PDB file of N, CA, C and O in Angstrom, chain B, residues numbered from 101:
ATOM      1  N   UNK B 101       0.543  -1.676   0.023  1.00  0.00           N
ATOM      2  CA  UNK B 101       0.304   0.199   0.155  1.00  0.00           C
ATOM      3  C   UNK B 101       0.860   1.235  -0.021  1.00  0.00           C
ATOM      4  O   UNK B 101       2.091   1.257  -0.024  1.00  0.00           O
ATOM      5  N   UNK B 102      -0.064   2.671  -0.264  1.00  0.00           N
ATOM      6  CA  UNK B 102       0.789   3.545  -0.842  1.00  0.00           C
ATOM      7  C   UNK B 102       0.633   4.609   0.559  1.00  0.00           C
ATOM      8  O   UNK B 102      -0.366   4.554   1.276  1.00  0.00           O
ATOM      9  N   UNK B 103       1.578   5.402   0.773  1.00  0.00           N
ATOM     10  CA  UNK B 103       0.874   6.162   2.159  1.00  0.00           C
ATOM     11  C   UNK B 103       0.406   6.868   1.703  1.00  0.00           C
ATOM     12  O   UNK B 103       0.886   7.909   2.153  1.00  0.00           O
ATOM     13  N   UNK B 104      -0.689   7.212   0.649  1.00  0.00           N
ATOM     14  CA  UNK B 104      -1.723   8.011   0.092  1.00  0.00           C
ATOM     15  C   UNK B 104      -2.702   7.304   0.567  1.00  0.00           C
ATOM     16  O   UNK B 104      -3.688   8.025   0.722  1.00  0.00           O
ATOM     17  N   UNK B 105      -2.941   5.926   0.952  1.00  0.00           N
ATOM     18  CA  UNK B 105      -3.949   5.137   1.154  1.00  0.00           C
ATOM     19  C   UNK B 105      -3.895   5.168   2.569  1.00  0.00           C
ATOM     20  O   UNK B 105      -4.936   4.693   3.023  1.00  0.00           O
ATOM     21  N   UNK B 106      -2.892   5.632   3.695  1.00  0.00           N
ATOM     22  CA  UNK B 106      -2.964   5.142   4.786  1.00  0.00           C
ATOM     23  C   UNK B 106      -3.369   7.266   5.539  1.00  0.00           C
ATOM     24  O   UNK B 106      -3.507   7.578   6.722  1.00  0.00           O
ATOM     25  N   UNK B 107      -3.420   7.996   4.594  1.00  0.00           N
ATOM     26  CA  UNK B 107      -4.106   9.084   5.547  1.00  0.00           C
ATOM     27  C   UNK B 107      -5.681   8.823   5.488  1.00  0.00           C
ATOM     28  O   UNK B 107      -6.294   8.524   4.464  1.00  0.00           O
ATOM     29  N   UNK B 108      -6.296   9.006   6.908  1.00  0.00           N
ATOM     30  CA  UNK B 108      -7.567   8.988   7.107  1.00  0.00           C
ATOM     31  C   UNK B 108      -7.902   9.902   8.295  1.00  0.00           C
ATOM     32  O   UNK B 108      -7.102  10.133   9.202  1.00  0.00           O
ATOM     33  N   UNK B 109      -9.257  10.449   8.216  1.00  0.00           N
ATOM     34  CA  UNK B 109      -9.697  11.585   9.149  1.00  0.00           C
ATOM     35  C   UNK B 109      -9.808  10.802  10.388  1.00  0.00           C
ATOM     36  O   UNK B 109      -9.649   9.582  10.427  1.00  0.00           O
ATOM     37  N   UNK B 110     -10.091  11.555  11.414  1.00  0.00           N
ATOM     38  CA  UNK B 110     -10.334  10.691  12.760  1.00  0.00           C
ATOM     39  C   UNK B 110     -11.359   9.662  12.991  1.00  0.00           C
ATOM     40  O   UNK B 110     -11.264   8.587  13.582  1.00  0.00           O
ATOM     41  N   UNK B 111     -12.455  10.270  12.345  1.00  0.00           N
ATOM     42  CA  UNK B 111     -13.385   9.643  12.512  1.00  0.00           C
ATOM     43  C   UNK B 111     -13.596   8.118  11.860  1.00  0.00           C
ATOM     44  O   UNK B 111     -14.541   7.415  12.218  1.00  0.00           O
ATOM     45  N   UNK B 112     -12.590   7.665  10.837  1.00  0.00           N
ATOM     46  CA  UNK B 112     -12.458   6.382  10.199  1.00  0.00           C
ATOM     47  C   UNK B 112     -11.495   6.051  11.470  1.00  0.00           C
ATOM     48  O   UNK B 112     -11.869   5.133  12.200  1.00  0.00           O
ATOM     49  N   UNK B 113     -10.427   6.646  11.754  1.00  0.00           N
ATOM     50  CA  UNK B 113      -9.593   5.710  13.463  1.00  0.00           C
ATOM     51  C   UNK B 113     -10.634   5.112  14.218  1.00  0.00           C
ATOM     52  O   UNK B 113     -10.688   3.900  14.425  1.00  0.00           O
ATOM     53  N   UNK B 114     -11.910   6.384  14.859  1.00  0.00           N
ATOM     54  CA  UNK B 114     -12.708   5.980  15.549  1.00  0.00           C
ATOM     55  C   UNK B 114     -13.793   4.823  15.238  1.00  0.00           C
ATOM     56  O   UNK B 114     -14.350   4.117  16.078  1.00  0.00           O
ATOM     57  N   UNK B 115     -13.965   4.795  13.818  1.00  0.00           N
ATOM     58  CA  UNK B 115     -15.039   3.655  13.580  1.00  0.00           C
ATOM     59  C   UNK B 115     -14.106   2.400  13.065  1.00  0.00           C
ATOM     60  O   UNK B 115     -14.797   1.453  12.689  1.00  0.00           O
ATOM     61  N   UNK B 116     -13.123   2.252  12.996  1.00  0.00           N
ATOM     62  CA  UNK B 116     -11.988   1.202  12.276  1.00  0.00           C
ATOM     63  C   UNK B 116     -10.846   0.766  12.944  1.00  0.00           C
ATOM     64  O   UNK B 116      -9.926   0.184  12.368  1.00  0.00           O
ATOM     65  N   UNK B 117     -10.872   1.127  14.615  1.00  0.00           N
ATOM     66  CA  UNK B 117      -9.757   0.492  15.232  1.00  0.00           C
ATOM     67  C   UNK B 117      -9.240  -0.738  15.371  1.00  0.00           C
ATOM     68  O   UNK B 117      -8.129  -1.232  15.565  1.00  0.00           O
ATOM     69  N   UNK B 118     -10.083  -1.013  15.255  1.00  0.00           N
ATOM     70  CA  UNK B 118      -9.550  -3.032  15.166  1.00  0.00           C
ATOM     71  C   UNK B 118      -9.148  -3.442  14.088  1.00  0.00           C
ATOM     72  O   UNK B 118      -8.274  -4.293  14.254  1.00  0.00           O
ATOM     73  N   UNK B 119      -9.426  -3.192  12.793  1.00  0.00           N
ATOM     74  CA  UNK B 119      -9.334  -2.940  11.469  1.00  0.00           C
ATOM     75  C   UNK B 119      -7.643  -2.455  11.383  1.00  0.00           C
ATOM     76  O   UNK B 119      -6.689  -3.087  10.929  1.00  0.00           O
ATOM     77  N   UNK B 120      -7.686  -1.225  11.940  1.00  0.00           N
ATOM     78  CA  UNK B 120      -6.129  -0.902  11.694  1.00  0.00           C
ATOM     79  C   UNK B 120      -5.288  -1.244  12.390  1.00  0.00           C
ATOM     80  O   UNK B 120      -4.152  -1.389  11.938  1.00  0.00           O
ATOM     81  N   UNK B 121      -5.626  -1.520  13.928  1.00  0.00           N
ATOM     82  CA  UNK B 121      -4.904  -2.484  14.275  1.00  0.00           C
ATOM     83  C   UNK B 121      -4.182  -3.442  13.156  1.00  0.00           C
ATOM     84  O   UNK B 121      -3.127  -3.261  12.548  1.00  0.00           O
ATOM     85  N   UNK B 122      -4.994  -4.376  13.107  1.00  0.00           N
ATOM     86  CA  UNK B 122      -4.567  -5.637  12.367  1.00  0.00           C
ATOM     87  C   UNK B 122      -4.011  -5.235  11.369  1.00  0.00           C
ATOM     88  O   UNK B 122      -3.176  -5.992  10.871  1.00  0.00           O
ATOM     89  N   UNK B 123      -4.150  -4.514  11.014  1.00  0.00           N
ATOM     90  CA  UNK B 123      -3.542  -4.070   9.196  1.00  0.00           C
ATOM     91  C   UNK B 123      -2.192  -3.361   9.794  1.00  0.00           C
ATOM     92  O   UNK B 123      -1.220  -3.283   9.042  1.00  0.00           O
ATOM     93  N   UNK B 124      -2.114  -2.901  10.978  1.00  0.00           N
ATOM     94  CA  UNK B 124      -0.673  -2.107  11.531  1.00  0.00           C
ATOM     95  C   UNK B 124      -0.124  -3.421  11.474  1.00  0.00           C
ATOM     96  O   UNK B 124       0.748  -3.605  10.624  1.00  0.00           O
ATOM     97  N   UNK B 125      -0.556  -4.650  12.421  1.00  0.00           N
ATOM     98  CA  UNK B 125       0.388  -5.745  12.811  1.00  0.00           C
ATOM     99  C   UNK B 125       0.552  -6.463  11.045  1.00  0.00           C
ATOM    100  O   UNK B 125       1.556  -6.872  10.462  1.00  0.00           O
ATOM    101  N   UNK B 126      -0.219  -6.418  10.805  1.00  0.00           N
ATOM    102  CA  UNK B 126       0.064  -7.447   9.038  1.00  0.00           C
ATOM    103  C   UNK B 126       1.277  -6.447   8.599  1.00  0.00           C
ATOM    104  O   UNK B 126       2.433  -6.774   8.866  1.00  0.00           O
ATOM    105  N   UNK B 127       1.019  -5.316   7.974  1.00  0.00           N
ATOM    106  CA  UNK B 127       2.554  -4.746   7.184  1.00  0.00           C
ATOM    107  C   UNK B 127       2.971  -3.754   7.536  1.00  0.00           C
ATOM    108  O   UNK B 127       3.473  -3.005   6.698  1.00  0.00           O
ATOM    109  N   UNK B 128       2.922  -3.407   8.804  1.00  0.00           N
ATOM    110  CA  UNK B 128       3.757  -2.381   9.388  1.00  0.00           C
ATOM    111  C   UNK B 128       3.520  -0.924   9.007  1.00  0.00           C
ATOM    112  O   UNK B 128       4.189  -0.014   9.495  1.00  0.00           O
ATOM    113  N   UNK B 129       2.250  -0.676   7.847  1.00  0.00           N
ATOM    114  CA  UNK B 129       2.486   0.595   7.126  1.00  0.00           C
ATOM    115  C   UNK B 129       1.985   1.563   7.970  1.00  0.00           C
ATOM    116  O   UNK B 129       0.776   1.426   8.156  1.00  0.00           O
ATOM    117  N   UNK B 130       2.488   2.488   8.545  1.00  0.00           N
ATOM    118  CA  UNK B 130       1.456   3.802   9.543  1.00  0.00           C
ATOM    119  C   UNK B 130       0.571   4.170   8.896  1.00  0.00           C
ATOM    120  O   UNK B 130       0.461   3.887   7.703  1.00  0.00           O
ATOM    121  N   UNK B 131      -0.361   4.978   9.636  1.00  0.00           N
ATOM    122  CA  UNK B 131      -1.152   5.749   8.902  1.00  0.00           C
ATOM    123  C   UNK B 131      -1.056   7.430   9.639  1.00  0.00           C
ATOM    124  O   UNK B 131      -0.764   7.749  10.792  1.00  0.00           O
ATOM    125  N   UNK B 132      -1.335   8.068   8.753  1.00  0.00           N
ATOM    126  CA  UNK B 132      -1.840   9.465   8.960  1.00  0.00           C
ATOM    127  C   UNK B 132      -3.012   9.795   9.186  1.00  0.00           C
ATOM    128  O   UNK B 132      -3.846   9.670   8.289  1.00  0.00           O
ATOM    129  N   UNK B 133      -3.371  10.304  10.457  1.00  0.00           N
ATOM    130  CA  UNK B 133      -4.746  10.657  10.990  1.00  0.00           C
ATOM    131  C   UNK B 133      -4.871  12.167  11.055  1.00  0.00           C
ATOM    132  O   UNK B 133      -4.091  12.895  11.669  1.00  0.00           O
ATOM    133  N   UNK B 134      -6.120  12.639  10.235  1.00  0.00           N
ATOM    134  CA  UNK B 134      -6.133  13.901  10.062  1.00  0.00           C
ATOM    135  C   UNK B 134      -6.940  14.181  10.712  1.00  0.00           C
ATOM    136  O   UNK B 134      -7.703  13.312  11.135  1.00  0.00           O
ATOM    137  N   UNK B 135      -7.126  15.800  11.124  1.00  0.00           N
ATOM    138  CA  UNK B 135      -7.915  16.200  12.524  1.00  0.00           C
ATOM    139  C   UNK B 135      -8.606  17.633  11.412  1.00  0.00           C
ATOM    140  O   UNK B 135      -7.829  18.104  10.581  1.00  0.00           O
ATOM    141  N   UNK B 136      -9.570  18.016  11.476  1.00  0.00           N
ATOM    142  CA  UNK B 136      -9.925  19.147  10.636  1.00  0.00           C
ATOM    143  C   UNK B 136      -9.401  19.507   9.534  1.00  0.00           C
ATOM    144  O   UNK B 136      -9.409  20.724   9.346  1.00  0.00           O
ATOM    145  N   UNK B 137      -8.772  18.629   8.431  1.00  0.00           N
ATOM    146  CA  UNK B 137      -8.231  18.293   7.532  1.00  0.00           C
ATOM    147  C   UNK B 137      -6.708  18.533   7.242  1.00  0.00           C
ATOM    148  O   UNK B 137      -6.069  18.567   6.191  1.00  0.00           O
ATOM    149  N   UNK B 138      -6.327  18.700   8.686  1.00  0.00           N
ATOM    150  CA  UNK B 138      -4.800  18.392   8.694  1.00  0.00           C
ATOM    151  C   UNK B 138      -4.132  17.267   9.641  1.00  0.00           C
ATOM    152  O   UNK B 138      -4.620  16.541  10.507  1.00  0.00           O
ATOM    153  N   UNK B 139      -2.937  17.396   9.179  1.00  0.00           N
ATOM    154  CA  UNK B 139      -2.168  15.993   9.859  1.00  0.00           C
ATOM    155  C   UNK B 139      -2.340  16.416  11.288  1.00  0.00           C
ATOM    156  O   UNK B 139      -2.369  17.569  11.716  1.00  0.00           O
ATOM    157  N   UNK B 140      -2.450  15.276  11.966  1.00  0.00           N
ATOM    158  CA  UNK B 140      -2.424  15.478  13.546  1.00  0.00           C
ATOM    159  C   UNK B 140      -2.387  14.616  14.421  1.00  0.00           C
ATOM    160  O   UNK B 140      -2.730  14.844  15.581  1.00  0.00           O
ATOM    161  N   UNK B 141      -1.779  12.992  13.817  1.00  0.00           N
ATOM    162  CA  UNK B 141      -0.932  12.237  14.407  1.00  0.00           C
ATOM    163  C   UNK B 141      -0.559  11.008  13.301  1.00  0.00           C
ATOM    164  O   UNK B 141      -0.828  10.852  12.109  1.00  0.00           O
ATOM    165  N   UNK B 142       0.256  10.150  14.378  1.00  0.00           N
ATOM    166  CA  UNK B 142       0.640   9.204  13.476  1.00  0.00           C
ATOM    167  C   UNK B 142       0.180   7.925  14.132  1.00  0.00           C
ATOM    168  O   UNK B 142       0.277   7.967  15.359  1.00  0.00           O
ATOM    169  N   UNK B 143      -0.211   6.997  13.723  1.00  0.00           N
ATOM    170  CA  UNK B 143      -0.526   5.393  14.295  1.00  0.00           C
ATOM    171  C   UNK B 143       0.220   4.507  13.678  1.00  0.00           C
ATOM    172  O   UNK B 143       0.051   4.448  12.460  1.00  0.00           O
ATOM    173  N   UNK B 144       1.114   3.691  14.218  1.00  0.00           N
ATOM    174  CA  UNK B 144       1.553   2.873  14.090  1.00  0.00           C
ATOM    175  C   UNK B 144       1.898   2.000  14.759  1.00  0.00           C
ATOM    176  O   UNK B 144       1.979   2.269  15.958  1.00  0.00           O
ATOM    177  N   UNK B 145       2.312   0.357  14.254  1.00  0.00           N
ATOM    178  CA  UNK B 145       2.364  -0.368  15.256  1.00  0.00           C
ATOM    179  C   UNK B 145       3.588  -0.528  16.557  1.00  0.00           C
ATOM    180  O   UNK B 145       4.535   0.258  16.572  1.00  0.00           O
ATOM    181  N   UNK B 146       3.489  -1.318  17.327  1.00  0.00           N
ATOM    182  CA  UNK B 146       4.255  -1.596  18.355  1.00  0.00           C
ATOM    183  C   UNK B 146       5.668  -1.664  17.739  1.00  0.00           C
ATOM    184  O   UNK B 146       6.517  -0.773  17.769  1.00  0.00           O
ATOM    185  N   UNK B 147       5.778  -3.109  17.071  1.00  0.00           N
ATOM    186  CA  UNK B 147       7.260  -3.240  16.517  1.00  0.00           C
ATOM    187  C   UNK B 147       7.581  -2.541  15.538  1.00  0.00           C
ATOM    188  O   UNK B 147       8.646  -2.860  15.009  1.00  0.00           O
ATOM    189  N   UNK B 148       6.879  -1.457  14.985  1.00  0.00           N
ATOM    190  CA  UNK B 148       7.740  -0.113  14.167  1.00  0.00           C
ATOM    191  C   UNK B 148       7.638   0.682  14.761  1.00  0.00           C
ATOM    192  O   UNK B 148       8.022   1.749  14.281  1.00  0.00           O
ATOM    193  N   UNK B 149       7.174   0.692  15.904  1.00  0.00           N
ATOM    194  CA  UNK B 149       7.646   2.070  17.307  1.00  0.00           C
ATOM    195  C   UNK B 149       8.851   1.550  17.250  1.00  0.00           C
ATOM    196  O   UNK B 149       9.667   2.126  16.529  1.00  0.00           O
ATOM    197  N   UNK B 150       9.253   0.377  17.965  1.00  0.00           N
ATOM    198  CA  UNK B 150      10.055  -0.306  18.934  1.00  0.00           C
ATOM    199  C   UNK B 150      11.761   0.171  17.712  1.00  0.00           C
ATOM    200  O   UNK B 150      12.832   0.740  17.918  1.00  0.00           O
ATOM    201  N   UNK B 151      11.095  -0.477  16.523  1.00  0.00           N
ATOM    202  CA  UNK B 151      12.397  -0.370  15.328  1.00  0.00           C
ATOM    203  C   UNK B 151      12.847   1.364  15.386  1.00  0.00           C
ATOM    204  O   UNK B 151      13.927   1.787  15.800  1.00  0.00           O
ATOM    205  N   UNK B 152      11.978   1.997  14.981  1.00  0.00           N
ATOM    206  CA  UNK B 152      12.346   3.311  14.800  1.00  0.00           C
ATOM    207  C   UNK B 152      13.035   3.839  15.979  1.00  0.00           C
ATOM    208  O   UNK B 152      13.847   4.757  15.866  1.00  0.00           O
ATOM    209  N   UNK B 153      12.684   3.179  17.362  1.00  0.00           N
ATOM    210  CA  UNK B 153      13.319   3.799  19.118  1.00  0.00           C
ATOM    211  C   UNK B 153      14.595   3.453  18.884  1.00  0.00           C
ATOM    212  O   UNK B 153      15.467   4.317  18.796  1.00  0.00           O
ATOM    213  N   UNK B 154      14.919   1.825  18.723  1.00  0.00           N
ATOM    214  CA  UNK B 154      16.069   1.138  18.333  1.00  0.00           C
ATOM    215  C   UNK B 154      16.654   2.141  17.093  1.00  0.00           C
ATOM    216  O   UNK B 154      17.488   2.928  17.540  1.00  0.00           O
ATOM    217  N   UNK B 155      16.424   2.283  15.738  1.00  0.00           N
ATOM    218  CA  UNK B 155      17.488   3.530  14.836  1.00  0.00           C
ATOM    219  C   UNK B 155      17.642   4.800  15.172  1.00  0.00           C
ATOM    220  O   UNK B 155      18.549   5.484  14.700  1.00  0.00           O
ATOM    221  N   UNK B 156      16.708   5.278  16.084  1.00  0.00           N
ATOM    222  CA  UNK B 156      17.074   6.676  16.411  1.00  0.00           C
ATOM    223  C   UNK B 156      18.501   6.815  17.483  1.00  0.00           C
ATOM    224  O   UNK B 156      19.393   7.657  17.377  1.00  0.00           O
ATOM    225  N   UNK B 157      18.383   5.607  18.624  1.00  0.00           N
ATOM    226  CA  UNK B 157      19.252   5.340  19.700  1.00  0.00           C
ATOM    227  C   UNK B 157      20.895   4.770  18.918  1.00  0.00           C
ATOM    228  O   UNK B 157      22.053   4.980  19.279  1.00  0.00           O
ATOM    229  N   UNK B 158      20.393   4.078  17.865  1.00  0.00           N
ATOM    230  CA  UNK B 158      21.539   3.689  17.069  1.00  0.00           C
ATOM    231  C   UNK B 158      22.442   5.178  16.430  1.00  0.00           C
ATOM    232  O   UNK B 158      23.646   5.422  16.362  1.00  0.00           O
ATOM    233  N   UNK B 159      21.654   5.683  16.173  1.00  0.00           N
ATOM    234  CA  UNK B 159      21.769   7.064  15.080  1.00  0.00           C
ATOM    235  C   UNK B 159      22.380   8.228  16.147  1.00  0.00           C
ATOM    236  O   UNK B 159      23.311   8.921  15.738  1.00  0.00           O
ATOM    237  N   UNK B 160      21.788   8.472  17.695  1.00  0.00           N
ATOM    238  CA  UNK B 160      22.880   8.931  18.508  1.00  0.00           C
ATOM    239  C   UNK B 160      23.723   8.770  18.903  1.00  0.00           C
ATOM    240  O   UNK B 160      24.501   9.689  19.161  1.00  0.00           O
ATOM    241  N   UNK B 161      24.014   7.333  19.175  1.00  0.00           N
ATOM    242  CA  UNK B 161      25.122   6.601  19.397  1.00  0.00           C
ATOM    243  C   UNK B 161      26.374   7.056  18.476  1.00  0.00           C
ATOM    244  O   UNK B 161      27.488   7.342  18.914  1.00  0.00           O
ATOM    245  N   UNK B 162      25.937   7.070  16.981  1.00  0.00           N
ATOM    246  CA  UNK B 162      26.834   7.294  16.294  1.00  0.00           C
ATOM    247  C   UNK B 162      27.191   8.645  16.291  1.00  0.00           C
ATOM    248  O   UNK B 162      28.375   8.938  16.124  1.00  0.00           O
ATOM    249  N   UNK B 163      26.397   9.460  16.441  1.00  0.00           N
ATOM    250  CA  UNK B 163      26.614  11.272  16.802  1.00  0.00           C
ATOM    251  C   UNK B 163      27.211  11.273  17.560  1.00  0.00           C
ATOM    252  O   UNK B 163      28.220  11.878  17.197  1.00  0.00           O
ATOM    253  N   UNK B 164      27.342  10.860  18.848  1.00  0.00           N
ATOM    254  CA  UNK B 164      28.187  10.606  19.812  1.00  0.00           C
ATOM    255  C   UNK B 164      29.752  10.561  19.917  1.00  0.00           C
ATOM    256  O   UNK B 164      30.657  11.244  20.397  1.00  0.00           O
ATOM    257  N   UNK B 165      29.533   8.977  18.960  1.00  0.00           N
ATOM    258  CA  UNK B 165      30.896   8.522  18.430  1.00  0.00           C
ATOM    259  C   UNK B 165      31.848   9.490  17.714  1.00  0.00           C
ATOM    260  O   UNK B 165      33.028   9.663  18.018  1.00  0.00           O
ATOM    261  N   UNK B 166      31.008  10.250  16.474  1.00  0.00           N
ATOM    262  CA  UNK B 166      31.585  11.205  15.783  1.00  0.00           C
ATOM    263  C   UNK B 166      32.279  12.431  16.285  1.00  0.00           C
ATOM    264  O   UNK B 166      33.119  13.018  15.603  1.00  0.00           O
ATOM    265  N   UNK B 167      31.788  12.953  17.926  1.00  0.00           N
ATOM    266  CA  UNK B 167      31.855  13.872  18.335  1.00  0.00           C
ATOM    267  C   UNK B 167      33.074  13.588  18.853  1.00  0.00           C
ATOM    268  O   UNK B 167      34.179  14.104  18.685  1.00  0.00           O
ATOM    269  N   UNK B 168      32.632  12.542  19.613  1.00  0.00           N
ATOM    270  CA  UNK B 168      34.294  12.180  20.405  1.00  0.00           C
ATOM    271  C   UNK B 168      35.238  12.159  19.619  1.00  0.00           C
ATOM    272  O   UNK B 168      36.284  12.572  20.119  1.00  0.00           O
ATOM    273  N   UNK B 169      35.320  11.732  18.212  1.00  0.00           N
ATOM    274  CA  UNK B 169      36.405  11.460  17.843  1.00  0.00           C
ATOM    275  C   UNK B 169      36.846  12.990  17.120  1.00  0.00           C
ATOM    276  O   UNK B 169      37.999  13.419  17.172  1.00  0.00           O
ATOM    277  N   UNK B 170      36.007  13.526  16.622  1.00  0.00           N
ATOM    278  CA  UNK B 170      36.633  14.955  16.651  1.00  0.00           C
ATOM    279  C   UNK B 170      37.391  16.162  17.473  1.00  0.00           C
ATOM    280  O   UNK B 170      38.122  17.135  17.287  1.00  0.00           O
ATOM    281  N   UNK B 171      36.622  15.329  18.652  1.00  0.00           N
ATOM    282  CA  UNK B 171      37.561  15.876  20.039  1.00  0.00           C
ATOM    283  C   UNK B 171      38.505  15.420  20.457  1.00  0.00           C
ATOM    284  O   UNK B 171      39.149  15.903  21.389  1.00  0.00           O
ATOM    285  N   UNK B 172      38.834  14.175  19.720  1.00  0.00           N
ATOM    286  CA  UNK B 172      40.499  13.430  19.785  1.00  0.00           C
ATOM    287  C   UNK B 172      39.849  12.616  21.277  1.00  0.00           C
ATOM    288  O   UNK B 172      40.843  12.135  21.821  1.00  0.00           O
ATOM    289  N   UNK B 173      38.671  12.307  22.072  1.00  0.00           N
ATOM    290  CA  UNK B 173      38.593  11.095  22.857  1.00  0.00           C
ATOM    291  C   UNK B 173      38.508  10.039  22.166  1.00  0.00           C
ATOM    292  O   UNK B 173      37.488   9.538  21.693  1.00  0.00           O
ATOM    293  N   UNK B 174      39.913   9.566  22.070  1.00  0.00           N
ATOM    294  CA  UNK B 174      39.548   7.963  21.327  1.00  0.00           C
ATOM    295  C   UNK B 174      40.920   7.335  22.123  1.00  0.00           C
ATOM    296  O   UNK B 174      41.861   7.795  22.770  1.00  0.00           O
ATOM    297  N   UNK B 175      40.443   5.990  21.671  1.00  0.00           N
ATOM    298  CA  UNK B 175      41.874   5.260  22.252  1.00  0.00           C
ATOM    299  C   UNK B 175      42.445   4.069  21.733  1.00  0.00           C
ATOM    300  O   UNK B 175      41.877   3.103  21.221  1.00  0.00           O
ATOM    301  N   UNK B 176      43.485   4.248  21.911  1.00  0.00           N
ATOM    302  CA  UNK B 176      44.516   3.003  20.714  1.00  0.00           C
ATOM    303  C   UNK B 176      43.964   1.628  20.804  1.00  0.00           C
ATOM    304  O   UNK B 176      44.133   1.000  21.849  1.00  0.00           O
ATOM    305  N   UNK B 177      43.196   0.998  19.617  1.00  0.00           N
ATOM    306  CA  UNK B 177      42.520  -0.176  20.007  1.00  0.00           C
ATOM    307  C   UNK B 177      43.843  -1.685  20.393  1.00  0.00           C
ATOM    308  O   UNK B 177      43.601  -2.762  20.937  1.00  0.00           O
ATOM    309  N   UNK B 178      45.119  -1.183  19.876  1.00  0.00           N
ATOM    310  CA  UNK B 178      45.536  -2.151  20.109  1.00  0.00           C
ATOM    311  C   UNK B 178      46.184  -2.146  21.697  1.00  0.00           C
ATOM    312  O   UNK B 178      46.712  -3.139  22.199  1.00  0.00           O
ATOM    313  N   UNK B 179      46.028  -0.782  22.404  1.00  0.00           N
ATOM    314  CA  UNK B 179      46.490  -0.774  23.836  1.00  0.00           C
ATOM    315  C   UNK B 179      45.219  -1.283  24.224  1.00  0.00           C
ATOM    316  O   UNK B 179      45.266  -2.315  24.894  1.00  0.00           O
ATOM    317  N   UNK B 180      43.905  -0.737  23.927  1.00  0.00           N
ATOM    318  CA  UNK B 180      42.578  -1.411  24.924  1.00  0.00           C
ATOM    319  C   UNK B 180      42.418  -2.722  24.864  1.00  0.00           C
ATOM    320  O   UNK B 180      42.254  -3.393  25.884  1.00  0.00           O
ATOM    321  N   UNK B 181      42.457  -3.380  23.315  1.00  0.00           N
ATOM    322  CA  UNK B 181      42.128  -4.778  23.512  1.00  0.00           C
ATOM    323  C   UNK B 181      43.253  -5.331  24.757  1.00  0.00           C
ATOM    324  O   UNK B 181      42.845  -6.021  25.691  1.00  0.00           O
ATOM    325  N   UNK B 182      44.619  -4.950  24.632  1.00  0.00           N
ATOM    326  CA  UNK B 182      45.379  -5.627  25.773  1.00  0.00           C
ATOM    327  C   UNK B 182      44.859  -5.368  26.854  1.00  0.00           C
ATOM    328  O   UNK B 182      44.640  -6.359  27.551  1.00  0.00           O
ATOM    329  N   UNK B 183      44.442  -3.962  27.457  1.00  0.00           N
ATOM    330  CA  UNK B 183      44.138  -4.083  28.423  1.00  0.00           C
ATOM    331  C   UNK B 183      42.862  -4.534  29.297  1.00  0.00           C
ATOM    332  O   UNK B 183      42.631  -4.525  30.506  1.00  0.00           O
ATOM    333  N   UNK B 184      42.018  -4.996  27.976  1.00  0.00           N
ATOM    334  CA  UNK B 184      40.440  -5.783  28.366  1.00  0.00           C
ATOM    335  C   UNK B 184      41.438  -7.434  28.524  1.00  0.00           C
ATOM    336  O   UNK B 184      41.044  -7.926  29.581  1.00  0.00           O
ATOM    337  N   UNK B 185      42.104  -8.024  28.126  1.00  0.00           N
ATOM    338  CA  UNK B 185      42.299  -9.088  27.843  1.00  0.00           C
ATOM    339  C   UNK B 185      43.549  -9.610  29.215  1.00  0.00           C
ATOM    340  O   UNK B 185      43.978 -10.698  29.599  1.00  0.00           O
ATOM    341  N   UNK B 186      43.728  -8.494  29.526  1.00  0.00           N
ATOM    342  CA  UNK B 186      44.670  -8.227  30.914  1.00  0.00           C
ATOM    343  C   UNK B 186      44.116  -8.506  31.778  1.00  0.00           C
ATOM    344  O   UNK B 186      44.566  -9.412  32.479  1.00  0.00           O
ATOM    345  N   UNK B 187      42.429  -7.624  32.260  1.00  0.00           N
ATOM    346  CA  UNK B 187      41.750  -7.455  33.032  1.00  0.00           C
ATOM    347  C   UNK B 187      41.210  -8.921  33.233  1.00  0.00           C
ATOM    348  O   UNK B 187      41.107  -9.562  34.279  1.00  0.00           O
ATOM    349  N   UNK B 188      40.901  -9.267  31.970  1.00  0.00           N
ATOM    350  CA  UNK B 188      39.988 -10.949  31.985  1.00  0.00           C
ATOM    351  C   UNK B 188      40.954 -11.837  32.298  1.00  0.00           C
ATOM    352  O   UNK B 188      40.544 -12.634  33.143  1.00  0.00           O
ATOM    353  N   UNK B 189      42.365 -12.078  31.876  1.00  0.00           N
ATOM    354  CA  UNK B 189      43.164 -12.990  32.274  1.00  0.00           C
ATOM    355  C   UNK B 189      43.386 -13.502  31.331  1.00  0.00           C
ATOM    356  O   UNK B 189      43.901 -14.607  31.504  1.00  0.00           O
ATOM    357  N   UNK B 190      43.212 -13.169  30.155  1.00  0.00           N
ATOM    358  CA  UNK B 190      42.911 -14.058  28.632  1.00  0.00           C
ATOM    359  C   UNK B 190      44.786 -14.030  28.077  1.00  0.00           C
ATOM    360  O   UNK B 190      45.123 -14.553  27.014  1.00  0.00           O
TER     361      UNK B 190
END
């Protein structure tokens, strides 16, 4: 389905909540819900929401890593691995 078929008024959500829930579970494609002709909310499955949150967390970690590299907050891999092995007794 295309996004244009998933733009519905809030009255559709109220009348078809169970159907929408089943569709979200089946195909994961979010709905854009309008109110008074304007986009008001996005309704998505829990699985899709969790995936979005995981993606955002990963992007935040990458941004922080990039910032650390730019500020010279890095460790030498060879020394770091040697220290880890020493701590673990390997």
